N, C-alpha and C positions, 0 to 999 in steps of 0.2 A: 031501567034494565040495561046492563052492560052489553054492548054489541060486539066487543072485541075487534073493533075496526083497525087496531094496530097491526093485525095480521096482513092487511092489504099492503102497506108499504114494506112490511117484513118479507112478504112473498116477492115483491119487486126487487128488494135488496138481494134475496137469495138467488133470483134469476140473474141479476146483474153480476153477482159473484161467479156463477157458473159460466156466464158468457166471457167474463174476463179471464177466468182460468182456461177455458177452451181456447181463447184467443192467444194466450201465452204459449200454447202448444202448436196450434195450427195456423192462426191468422193474427199477427201482431196488430194490424189495423183495427180489428174488432176489440182487442184488449184496450187499445188507446182510446177508442171511441166511448167505451163504457166507463173507463176509469174515473172521470170527473163526477159521475153520478153516484158512485158507490157510497161515500160517506154521507152525502145529503139524504140518501134513502135510509141509511142506518139512523141518522138523526130524526128523520120523519117518523120512523118506527117508534123511537123513544118518545117523541112528542105526542104521537097518537096514543101510545100507552098511557102517558101522563094525563090525557083528557079523561080517561075512565078509571084511573087509579090515583090514590093520594100519594103524590111524590113531593119531596122537599124541593121547593122552588129554587133555592140557591144552588143545590146540588145539580138540579136539572139544567140550569143556565151554564154552570161550569162544564158539564158533560157535553152539551150541545156545542158550546164554544170550542172545546177541544176538538170535536169532530169536524167543525167547519174549518179550523186551521189544518186538520188532516186533509180535508178536501182541497184546500189551497196548495198544500204540499204535493198531493197527487197530481194536480193540474200543472204546477210549475215543473215537476220532474218528467213531464211528457217530452220535454226538450233537453238536449244535452248541452245547450249553450250555458256558459258559466254563470251569467247573471241569473238565469232562471233556475239553474241547479242550486245556487246559493239561496235564492228565495224559497225553494222547496225545503231545504234543510232548516232555514230559519223558521218557516211555518210549522214544521214538525216540532222544532224545539219549543216554540211558544205553546203548541198544543200539549206537549208533555208538562209544561209548567202549570197549565190549567188542570191536567190530570193530578199532578202532585198536590195542588191546592185542594182539589176535591177529596182525594184519599188521605193526604197527610194530616189534615185537620183532626182526623180520628186516630190514625195508626201510630204516629210518633209524638203525639201531644204528651208532654210531661215525661219524655224519655230521659233516662239518666246518661251520664257521660260515657258509660261503657257501650251503649248502643251507638252513640255518635262516633266513638273511636272505631267501632267495627265498620261504620260507613266510610270513614276517612281511609281506612285500610283498603277497602274495596276500590276506592277512587285511585289510590296509588297503584294497585294491581292493574286497573284499566289503563292508566298512562303507560305502564311498563309494556302491556300487550300492544298498545298502539305503536310504540317505538320499536320493540324487538320483534313482534310477529308480523304486523302489517307494514313495518318500516316506514311509517309516516314521518315526513320531515318537512322542514321549511314552513311556508305560509299556511299549509293545511293542518299542521300539527295542533295549533291552538284552537281553531274552530271545531275540529273533530274531537279534541279532548273535551271541550265544553259540552258539545252535543252528547258525547259518550257518558260524561259525568251525569248529565241530566237524565239520560236514559237509565243509567245504573241506579240513580236515586229513586226513580219510579219503581224499579224492582225492589229496592231496599225498603221503600215505603210500604209496598204490599207485604213483604216479609215481616215487617214490624206488625202489620195487622194480623197476620197468622199467629204470631207469637203473643201479642199483647191484647188481643180482642177475642177471647175464647167463645163468647156468645155468638159471634159472627164469623167464626173460623171458616166455615164452609164457603161463605161469600168471599172471604179474603183469599182462599185458595184459588178461586176463579180469577180474581184480580191478579194474583201472582202469576198464574199460568199465562194470562194475557200479556203481562209485562215481560215475561221471559220469552214468549213467542215474538213479541215486538223486537226485543233485543236480538233474537236469533235472526229475524228477517233483515234488520239493519246491518248485522254483522256479515251476512252473505253479500249485501250490497257493497260494503266496504272491502270485503275480501276479494270480490270480483273486480272492483275498481282498481285495486293495487296488485292484481294478478296473483293473489295467493291461492284462491280457490275458483275454479270454473268447471262447469259440467253442463250437459245438454239441457237439463230442465231447471237450471238455476233460477231463471226469471219466473217460472211457474211456482217453484218452491217459495220464492220471496213473496209473491202476491198471495199464495195460499196461506202461509203463516201470518202474514200481515193482516189479512182480512179476518182470520180467526181471532187474532189478537185484539183487533178493534172491537169485534163482537163480544169477546169475553170481558173486556174492560167496560163496555156499555152494560152488559148483563150484570156484572158485579156492582156497578154504580147504581143501577136501578134497584137491585136487591138491598143495598145499603140504605137507599132512600126510603124504601118500603119498611125496612126493619127499624128505622129511626122513628117512625110514626107511633 
C-alpha cells in the first residue's frame, strides 16, 4: 500500500520556501539561513515520490543532480565575494546542463535545421540584449553570455517539447513555464547587478520566481518520467 510519504519532505520544502520569502521581506538573516536547505528538500521530495512510484532511474538521477548543483549555487551566492559568486554561477550553469540533458533527449531529438536556426537566432538576440540593454562589457561579457545561452537553450528545449511532443504537451507547458520563470529570476539578478532595474521587493521576487521555477521543472520531469513508463 502506498503511504504517500513524499508529502513529508514536500511540506518541509513548502515551509522552507515560506520562511525564505518572509525573510526576504522582513529578516534577511532568516532567508540566508533557510536558503541552503531549499533544493535538498525539493530533491528529497522527488526521491521520496520515486520510492512509491515507477520513475525512470536515469531521468531521476539527472533531475536530482541538477537540483544539487542548484543547492551549491544557492550556497555560494550567500556571499558577495567574487570567487564564491563565480562558483555560484558555475554551479547553476552545470545544473542547467543536466536539465538540458534530461529534457533535450526527448524534445529536440531529430529536429531539422529550421529549428536549430531559430535557436541560433535566439542566441544572437540574447547577446544583443546583454551588450545594448545591460551594457555588459569586458571580462564579464563572455561568462554571462555563456550562462545566458545555456539558460536560453533550456527554454528553447522546453518550447521544442511543446511543439514536437503533442502527447505530452501539458507536461511540456509546465517545463516551459519553469524555464521562463528561471530566466526571469536570473534576468532580475543581472539587471540589479548592472543597475538597470531596482525596486524594494526585488530580492523577494527573485526568490519567489526562482523557487516556483525549480518546482515546476521538478514536477515536469517527474510527469515525463511517469508518462514514459
